[in-house]
C-alpha positions in Angstrom: 18.1 33.8 -12.4 18.6 36.9 -14.5 16.6 35.3 -17.3 13.8 34.4 -15.0 13.6 38.0 -13.7 13.4 39.3 -17.3 10.8 36.6 -18.2 8.7 37.4 -15.2 8.9 41.2 -15.5 8.2 41.2 -19.3 6.0 38.1 -19.4 3.0 39.8 -21.0 5.2 41.6 -23.5 7.5 38.8 -24.8 6.2 37.1 -27.9 6.5 33.3 -27.3 6.5 32.7 -31.1 9.3 35.2 -31.7 11.4 33.8 -28.8 10.8 30.2 -30.1 11.8 31.2 -33.7 15.0 32.8 -32.3 15.9 29.8 -30.3 15.1 27.5 -33.3 17.4 29.6 -35.5 20.2 29.7 -33.0 20.1 25.9 -32.5 20.3 25.3 -36.3 23.2 27.8 -36.4 25.0 25.9 -33.6 24.5 22.6 -35.5 25.7 24.1 -38.7 28.9 25.5 -37.0 29.5 22.1 -35.3 29.4 20.2 -38.6 31.4 22.9 -40.4 34.2 22.6 -37.8 34.0 18.8 -37.9 34.5 18.8 -41.7 36.5 21.9 -42.1 38.6 22.3 -39.0 40.3 25.6 -38.3 43.0 26.4 -35.8 42.3 29.3 -33.5 44.9 29.9 -30.8 43.6 31.6 -27.6 45.2 32.4 -24.3 43.9 30.8 -21.2 42.5 34.2 -20.0 40.7 34.6 -23.3 39.2 31.1 -23.0 38.0 31.7 -19.5 36.4 35.1 -20.3 34.8 33.7 -23.4 33.2 30.8 -21.4 31.9 33.2 -18.7 30.5 35.6 -21.3 28.9 32.9 -23.4 27.6 31.2 -20.2 26.1 34.4 -18.9 24.3 35.2 -22.2 23.1 31.7 -23.0 22.1 30.7 -19.5 20.1 34.0 -19.2 18.4 33.3 -22.5 17.7 29.8 -21.2 16.1 31.3 -18.1 13.9 33.6 -20.2 12.9 30.9 -22.7 12.3 28.4 -19.9 10.1 30.8 -18.1 8.1 32.1 -21.2 7.9 29.1 -23.5 9.4 26.1 -21.6 12.2 25.8 -24.2 15.2 26.6 -22.0 16.9 23.3 -22.9 18.0 24.6 -26.3 19.9 27.7 -25.2 21.6 25.6 -22.5 22.6 23.0 -25.1 24.0 25.8 -27.3 26.2 26.8 -24.4 27.2 23.4 -23.0 27.9 21.8 -26.4 30.6 24.3 -27.2 32.3 23.7 -23.8 33.3 20.2 -25.0 33.1 18.7 -21.5 32.8 15.0 -20.8 29.3 13.8 -21.1 28.8 13.0 -17.3 29.7 16.6 -16.5 27.4 17.8 -19.3 24.5 15.8 -18.0 25.1 16.7 -14.4 25.4 20.4 -15.3 22.1 20.3 -17.2 20.4 18.5 -14.4 21.6 20.9 -11.7 20.7 23.9 -14.0 17.2 22.8 -14.5 16.6 21.7 -11.0 17.4 25.2 -9.8 15.7 26.9 -12.7 12.5 25.0 -12.2 12.5 25.5 -8.4 12.9 29.3 -8.8 10.1 29.4 -11.4 7.5 28.3 -8.8 7.1 31.6 -6.9 7.2 33.7 -10.1 4.6 31.5 -11.8 2.5 31.7 -8.6 2.7 35.5 -8.8 1.5 35.4 -12.4 -1.3 32.9 -11.4 0.1 30.3 -13.8 0.5 27.6 -11.2 -2.8 25.9 -10.4 -4.0 22.9 -8.4 -4.5 20.9 -11.6 -1.0 21.6 -12.9 0.4 20.6 -9.5 -1.5 17.3 -9.6 -0.1 16.6 -13.1 3.4 17.2 -11.8 2.9 14.9 -8.9 1.5 12.2 -11.2 4.5 12.5 -13.4 7.0 12.0 -10.6 7.2 8.2 -11.0 8.6 8.8 -14.5 11.8 10.3 -13.1 13.5 7.0 -12.1 12.5 5.4 -15.4 14.2 8.3 -17.3 17.3 8.0 -15.1 17.6 4.3 -15.7 17.0 4.7 -19.5 19.5 7.5 -19.7 22.1 5.4 -17.8 21.5 2.4 -20.1 21.9 4.6 -23.3 25.0 6.2 -21.8 26.8 2.8 -21.7 26.7 2.6 -25.5 28.1 6.1 -26.1 31.6 7.6 -26.2 32.0 11.4 -25.7 32.4 11.8 -29.4 29.2 9.9 -30.3 27.4 11.7 -27.5 28.3 15.1 -29.0 27.4 14.0 -32.5 23.9 12.8 -31.3 23.3 15.8 -29.2 23.9 18.1 -32.2 21.7 15.9 -34.4 18.9 16.1 -31.7 19.5 19.9 -31.4 19.0 20.3 -35.1 15.8 18.3 -35.1 14.5 20.3 -32.2 15.6 23.6 -33.9 13.6 22.6 -37.0 10.6 21.8 -34.9 10.8 25.1 -33.0 11.1 27.1 -36.2 8.2 25.2 -37.8 6.1 25.7 -34.7 6.9 29.4 -34.5 6.4 30.2 -38.2 3.1 28.4 -38.6 
C-alpha cells in the first residue's frame, strides 16, 4: 500500500522506463546470486532475530517497490518474486502469498487509477471479458504443479525471472 501511495502521488514524475530498467537489473542480479549460491555455497550463520528482522526489512522494501512498479508500469510481479524467492518457502505458500498480494494490490489500485482517470469503461469491459481465463489459468497451474518439486519450482522460477529481467532491460533501454 505504501508503494501504491508513492506511485499515485508521483505518477506524473516517475519514469516508467527507468523503473522498468531498475526492476530488470534487480531481477538479473537476483538470478545471478541464486546460481552463485547454488554452485558456490557459503555458510552464513544468523540468529533467529536477525533472520526475522532481515525478512521484515526486505519484505517492506521489495513489496513497496512491487506496489510502485505495479501501479506505474504493471511490473510488480518481479519485485515480489525477488522477495519471495529468497524466503525459500514451499511452493504452495509461495503461490498463495503471490495470489493474495496481487488480489489486494489490484483491488487497491482501482480508486487510485480512477482518481488519475486511468480506468475507463473500455478497460473495464476488457477486464470482464478476460474473467473466464482465470479458471483456465488455475487448472493449468495446478496441472503443472503436479510435475514439480520445490527444488525444481525454484529453479524454474529463477530461470523465468532471468528471462523477464532481460526482456524488461531490453524494453527499457530501447
